[in-house]
C-alpha positions as CSV (number, residue, x, y, z in Angstrom):
1,X,-31.6,49.6,-11.6
2,X,-31.4,45.8,-11.3
3,X,-28.8,44.1,-8.9
4,X,-27.8,40.5,-8.8
5,X,-29.0,37.5,-10.8
6,X,-32.4,36.1,-11.5
7,X,-33.3,32.6,-10.4
8,X,-33.2,31.4,-14.0
9,X,-29.7,32.9,-14.5
10,X,-28.4,31.3,-11.3
11,X,-29.7,27.9,-12.3
12,X,-28.1,28.1,-15.7
13,X,-24.7,29.0,-14.1
14,X,-25.1,26.2,-11.6
15,X,-25.8,23.7,-14.4
16,X,-22.8,24.8,-16.5
17,X,-20.6,24.6,-13.4
18,X,-21.8,21.1,-12.6
19,X,-21.1,19.9,-16.2
20,X,-17.6,21.4,-16.0
21,X,-16.9,19.6,-12.7
22,X,-18.3,16.3,-14.0
23,X,-16.1,16.6,-17.2
24,X,-13.0,17.3,-15.1
25,X,-13.6,14.5,-12.6
26,X,-14.1,11.7,-15.2
27,X,-10.3,11.4,-15.9
28,X,-9.6,11.4,-12.2
29,X,-11.9,8.5,-11.6
30,X,-10.4,6.4,-14.3
31,X,-6.9,7.0,-13.0
32,X,-7.8,6.1,-9.4
33,X,-6.6,2.5,-9.7
34,X,-3.2,3.8,-10.8
35,X,-2.8,5.8,-7.6
36,X,-4.2,3.1,-5.3
37,X,-1.6,0.7,-6.8
38,X,1.3,3.1,-6.2
39,X,0.1,3.9,-2.7
40,X,-0.3,0.2,-1.8
41,X,3.1,-0.8,-3.2
42,X,4.8,2.1,-1.4
43,X,3.0,1.1,1.8
44,X,4.2,-2.5,1.6
45,X,7.7,-1.4,0.7
46,X,7.8,0.9,3.8
47,X,6.4,-1.8,6.1
48,X,9.0,-4.2,5.0
49,X,11.7,-1.6,5.8
50,X,10.0,-1.0,9.1
51,X,10.1,-4.7,9.9
52,X,13.8,-4.9,9.1
53,X,14.7,-2.0,11.2
54,X,12.5,-3.1,14.1
55,X,14.4,-6.5,14.0
56,X,17.7,-4.6,14.1
57,X,16.8,-2.2,16.9
58,X,14.8,-4.6,19.1
59,X,17.2,-7.5,18.6
60,X,14.4,-9.9,17.8
61,X,13.2,-11.7,14.7
62,X,10.3,-10.0,12.9
63,X,8.1,-11.7,10.3
64,X,5.8,-10.2,7.7
65,X,2.9,-12.4,6.7
66,X,0.7,-11.8,3.7
67,X,-2.9,-12.7,2.7
68,X,-4.6,-11.8,-0.6
69,X,-5.7,-8.4,0.7
70,X,-3.6,-7.6,3.8
71,X,-0.3,-8.0,5.7
72,X,0.7,-8.6,9.3
73,X,4.0,-7.7,11.0
74,X,4.8,-10.1,13.9
75,X,7.7,-10.3,16.3
76,X,9.0,-13.6,17.8
77,X,8.4,-13.9,21.5
78,X,11.2,-16.1,22.8
79,X,9.7,-17.0,26.2
80,X,6.3,-17.9,24.7
81,X,7.9,-19.4,21.6
82,X,5.3,-17.9,19.3
83,X,4.8,-15.0,16.9
84,X,2.8,-12.0,18.3
85,X,1.3,-9.3,16.0
86,X,2.8,-5.9,16.1
87,X,1.0,-4.1,13.2
88,X,-1.2,-4.9,10.3
89,X,-2.7,-3.2,7.3
90,X,-5.0,-3.8,4.3
91,X,-4.2,-1.6,1.3
92,X,-7.4,-0.6,-0.5
93,X,-8.2,-1.8,-4.0
94,X,-5.3,-4.1,-4.6
95,X,-4.5,-7.8,-4.5
96,X,-1.3,-9.1,-2.8
97,X,0.5,-12.3,-3.8
98,X,3.5,-13.5,-1.8
99,X,5.4,-16.7,-2.2
100,X,6.8,-16.6,1.4
101,X,6.6,-14.8,4.7
102,X,10.0,-13.1,5.1
103,X,11.7,-13.2,8.5
104,X,14.1,-10.3,9.3
105,X,16.9,-11.1,11.8
106,X,18.6,-8.7,14.3
107,X,21.7,-8.5,12.0
108,X,19.5,-7.0,9.2
109,X,19.4,-10.1,7.0
110,X,16.3,-12.0,5.9
111,X,15.4,-15.6,5.6
112,X,12.5,-17.0,3.8
113,X,13.3,-14.9,0.8
114,X,10.1,-13.5,-0.8
115,X,8.7,-12.1,-3.9
116,X,5.6,-10.0,-3.4
117,X,3.3,-8.9,-6.3
118,X,0.9,-6.1,-5.7
119,X,-1.7,-5.8,-8.5
120,X,-5.0,-4.3,-9.5
121,X,-6.8,-3.4,-12.8
122,X,-4.2,-0.8,-13.7
123,X,-1.0,-3.0,-13.4
124,X,1.4,-4.7,-11.1
125,X,4.4,-4.0,-8.8
126,X,6.9,-6.6,-7.8
127,X,8.9,-6.4,-4.6
128,X,11.8,-8.7,-4.0
129,X,13.9,-9.3,-0.9
130,X,17.6,-10.2,-1.1
131,X,19.3,-12.2,1.6
132,X,21.1,-9.0,2.7
133,X,17.7,-7.5,3.5
134,X,17.6,-5.1,0.5
135,X,14.2,-4.5,-0.9
136,X,13.7,-3.8,-4.6
137,X,10.4,-2.5,-6.1
138,X,9.8,-2.8,-9.9
139,X,6.7,-2.0,-11.9
140,X,5.7,-4.8,-14.2
């Protein structure tokens, strides 16, 4: 009585399983930019809200500066009269374009109104800041 699989049978099963995994992963790899874009736009949206609430709770102005691949959150140090970094981030696989560096004030408002566009090969998200501090995110 024979028990188990022969080496040839095991290799055939392994090859079939590998082909099935490869076929299933291809759509996931092509949709990866979509999820990176959503994650990056959500991260920047959350960090803008964080900056606004930090300004309200700490009673200090907080600025968010952008480069093409990253952002930096800075608070204003009154005695030193300069901006000091609080947090930063670099979302992976996206490009960031901002027309301004918004400054959130202790009353929750914002000056230096900004439009931020987060993009990659899949598409674009646009984040806009109103003077009241409201942040709106729209897919383009």
